[in-house]
C-alpha positions in Angstrom: -136.7 -127.2 105.7 -138.4 -124.1 104.3 -142.2 -124.1 104.7 -144.1 -124.0 101.5 -147.7 -123.6 100.8 -150.3 -125.5 98.6 -153.7 -124.2 97.7 -155.9 -126.2 95.4 -158.7 -124.1 94.0 -161.8 -124.7 91.9 -162.3 -122.5 88.9 -165.8 -123.7 88.2 -166.9 -125.4 85.1 -167.5 -122.6 82.6 -164.5 -120.5 81.6 -164.2 -117.2 83.6 -167.9 -117.4 84.7 -167.7 -119.4 87.9 -164.4 -118.5 89.5 -164.7 -116.8 92.9 -162.6 -114.0 94.2 -160.8 -116.1 96.8 -159.8 -118.7 94.1 -158.6 -116.0 91.8 -156.5 -114.3 94.4 -154.7 -117.5 95.3 -153.9 -118.0 91.5 -152.6 -114.5 91.1 -150.5 -114.5 94.3 -148.9 -117.9 94.0 -145.3 -118.4 92.9 -146.3 -121.1 90.5 -149.7 -122.3 89.2 -150.5 -125.9 88.0 -153.3 -126.3 85.7 -155.5 -129.3 86.2 -157.7 -128.6 83.1 -158.0 -130.5 79.8 -158.7 -127.5 77.4 -155.9 -125.3 76.0 -158.3 -122.3 75.9 -158.8 -122.6 79.7 -155.0 -123.0 80.2 -154.5 -119.8 78.0 -157.0 -118.0 80.2 -155.1 -119.0 83.4 -151.9 -117.6 81.8 -153.7 -114.2 81.7 -153.8 -114.4 85.5 -150.3 -115.7 86.2 -147.1 -115.8 84.1 -145.9 -119.3 85.3 -148.7 -121.8 84.6 -147.7 -125.4 84.2 -150.0 -127.9 82.7 -150.7 -131.3 84.3 -152.1 -132.8 81.1 -148.7 -134.2 79.9 -148.8 -136.7 82.6 -151.7 -138.4 80.8 -150.5 -141.0 78.2 -152.3 -143.7 76.2 -152.2 -147.0 78.0 -150.9 -145.4 81.2 -152.6 -146.1 84.4 -154.4 -143.0 85.8 -153.3 -144.1 89.2 -149.7 -143.5 88.2 -150.7 -140.3 86.4 -152.3 -138.8 89.5 -149.3 -139.7 91.7 -147.0 -138.0 89.3 -149.3 -134.9 89.4 -149.1 -134.8 93.2 -145.2 -135.0 93.1 -145.1 -132.3 90.5 -147.1 -129.9 92.7 -145.3 -130.8 95.8 -141.8 -130.3 94.4 -141.9 -126.4 94.6 -143.8 -126.6 97.9 -141.0 -128.5 99.4 -138.6 -125.9 98.1 -140.5 -123.3 100.1 -142.7 -121.8 97.3 -146.4 -120.9 97.3 -148.1 -123.2 94.9 -151.6 -123.1 93.5 -153.3 -126.0 91.8 -156.2 -124.8 89.6 -158.8 -127.5 88.7 -162.1 -127.6 86.9 -165.2 -127.3 89.0 -164.6 -128.1 92.6 -161.1 -129.4 93.3 -162.3 -132.1 95.7 -165.0 -133.6 93.5 -163.8 -136.5 91.4 -160.3 -135.3 91.9 -157.8 -137.7 93.7 -154.7 -135.7 93.1 -155.7 -132.4 95.0 -156.9 -134.4 98.1 -153.7 -136.5 98.1 -151.4 -133.5 97.6 -153.0 -131.5 100.4 -152.9 -134.5 102.9 -149.2 -135.1 102.0 -148.2 -131.4 102.2 -149.8 -131.2 105.6 -148.1 -134.3 106.8 -144.8 -132.7 105.9 -145.4 -129.6 107.8 -146.5 -127.3 105.0 -149.6 -125.1 104.9 -152.2 -126.6 102.6 -155.9 -125.9 102.0 -158.7 -126.3 99.4 -160.9 -123.6 98.0 -164.2 -124.9 96.7 -165.6 -124.0 93.2 -168.8 -124.4 91.2 -168.9 -128.1 90.4 -170.6 -130.2 87.5 -173.1 -131.3 90.1 -174.0 -127.6 90.8 -174.4 -126.9 87.1 -176.5 -130.1 86.8 -179.1 -129.0 89.4 -179.4 -125.6 87.6 -179.6 -126.8 84.0 -182.0 -129.6 84.6 -184.1 -127.8 87.3 -183.6 -130.4 90.0 -183.9 -129.6 93.7 -182.1 -132.4 95.5 -184.0 -131.6 98.7 -187.4 -132.3 97.1 -187.2 -136.1 96.8 -183.6 -136.8 97.5 -180.7 -137.6 95.2 -178.1 -140.5 95.1 -174.8 -140.1 93.4 -172.5 -142.9 92.3 -169.5 -143.2 90.0 -170.7 -145.6 87.2 -167.9 -148.1 87.5 -168.1 -148.3 91.4 -171.9 -148.7 91.0 -171.2 -151.7 88.8 -168.5 -153.3 90.9 -170.2 -153.0 94.3 -173.6 -153.7 95.6 -175.6 -150.5 96.2 -179.0 -149.9 97.7 -181.0 -148.0 95.1 -184.0 -145.9 96.1 -186.0 -145.4 93.0 -188.2 -142.8 94.6 -185.1 -140.4 94.5 -183.0 -139.1 91.6 -180.1 -141.4 90.7 -177.0 -139.6 89.2 -174.3 -141.8 87.6 -171.0 -140.1 86.9 -168.3 -140.9 84.3 -170.7 -143.2 82.4 -168.4 -143.1 79.4 -165.8 -145.0 81.6 -168.4 -147.5 82.9 -166.8 -150.9 83.8 -163.2 -149.8 83.3 -161.1 -151.8 85.8 -157.7 -151.0 84.1 -157.6 -147.3 84.8 -155.9 -146.9 81.5 -158.8 -146.4 79.1 -160.3 -143.0 78.0 -163.7 -144.7 77.3 -165.5 -148.0 77.3 -168.1 -149.1 74.8 -171.8 -150.1 74.4 -171.2 -153.7 75.7 -170.0 -152.2 79.0 -172.9 -149.8 79.2 -175.3 -152.7 78.5 -174.1 -154.4 81.7 -174.8 -151.1 83.5 -178.3 -151.0 82.0 -179.0 -154.6 83.1 -178.3 -153.6 86.6 -180.6 -150.5 86.3 -183.4 -152.7 84.8 -183.7 -154.3 88.2 -185.1 -150.9 89.4 -186.4 -149.1 86.3 -188.5 -150.1 83.3 -186.7 -150.3 79.9 -188.6 -147.3 78.5 -187.9 -145.1 81.6 -186.4 -141.7 80.4 -182.8 -140.8 81.4 -180.9 -137.7 80.7 -177.3 -137.6 79.4 -175.9 -134.4 80.9 -172.6 -132.6 80.4 -171.8 -129.1 81.9 -170.2 -126.7 79.4 -166.6 -125.5 79.9 -166.8 -122.6 77.5 -169.4 -119.8 77.6 -170.3 -120.3 73.9 -171.3 -123.9 74.4 -174.6 -125.0 75.6 -174.9 -127.9 78.2 -175.7 -131.3 76.8 -179.1 -132.5 78.0 -180.1 -135.4 75.8 -183.1 -137.5 76.9 -183.1 -141.2 75.9 -184.8 -144.3 77.1 -182.9 -146.4 79.5 -182.8 -149.3 76.9 -181.2 -146.9 74.4 -178.3 -145.9 76.7 -175.8 -148.5 75.5 -175.9 -147.3 71.9 -176.0 -143.5 72.8 -172.8 -141.5 72.2 -171.3 -141.0 75.6 -167.9 -139.5 76.6 -166.0 -139.7 80.0 -167.3 -136.2 80.9 -171.0 -137.3 80.5 -173.4 -137.9 83.5 -176.5 -139.9 83.5 -179.5 -138.7 85.4 -182.4 -140.9 86.2 -185.6 -139.4 87.5 -187.7 -141.2 90.2 -189.9 -144.0 89.0 -192.2 -144.3 92.1 -193.5 -141.8 94.7 -192.1 -141.4 98.2 -193.5 -144.0 100.7 -194.9 -142.4 103.9 -193.6 -143.9 107.2 -197.0 -144.1 108.9 -195.8 -145.3 112.2 -193.4 -142.5 112.6 -196.1 -140.0 111.4 -198.4 -141.3 114.1 -195.7 -141.0 116.8 -194.9 -137.4 115.7 -198.5 -136.6 115.8 -198.7 -137.9 119.4 -195.7 -135.8 120.3 -197.2 -132.7 118.9 -200.2 -133.2 121.2 -198.2 -133.5 124.3 -195.4 -130.9 123.9 -195.8 -127.4 125.1 -195.5 -124.9 122.3 -192.0 -123.8 121.9 -190.4 -127.0 123.1 
């Protein structure tokens, strides 16, 4: 069996602005490139880098489970790998963030004896920190996919930022919808009201994919979130509602250690 190669690269969020030289070189040097992007303009730009770019978008169909779509994407990318070709999958942002197909394709390729690797890219999370001026190291940051947050019990620390991804799909258990509606987001809000007041401000954020488009950064009250226009690409960011609580016992123990240790230990 000839050994093929699979590289899944991130092209960043904004067209042409975020792609790194390593990702670009894998695109240009591959035998075939698969485009995991939803914008025809981005696909056209990829075709300026390589003559054989194949879109993964046709695997999406109305009413079709995304689980099946992702499996078909994996098989499409692996077919030329199994034939001994060098394949590059080019995906928005970071290819390992909210992207099942690249992880699965790489794992399967490796299990079959092919070379496979992932090249990171600028993700929507990176853009969020930059656009909203958030330093996740200041008070901490929790990230959850919105439906997962609704379906499973999570421990929320309201002294840290809370980031909920894919809120436009909140509550979808079918994996066939492209969006859910206000009634689903109302259930999400009811969970959040256990930790935040109804008038607490939240930001609806969306990173731009084209340089001529500004990021979406709309501030609404938590109680207004169900009625707000939200797509699958939108993220909700909730700022802390209470200050950090000091661990006084640990602070006292650290102070005692500081008094007993020799400088440099």
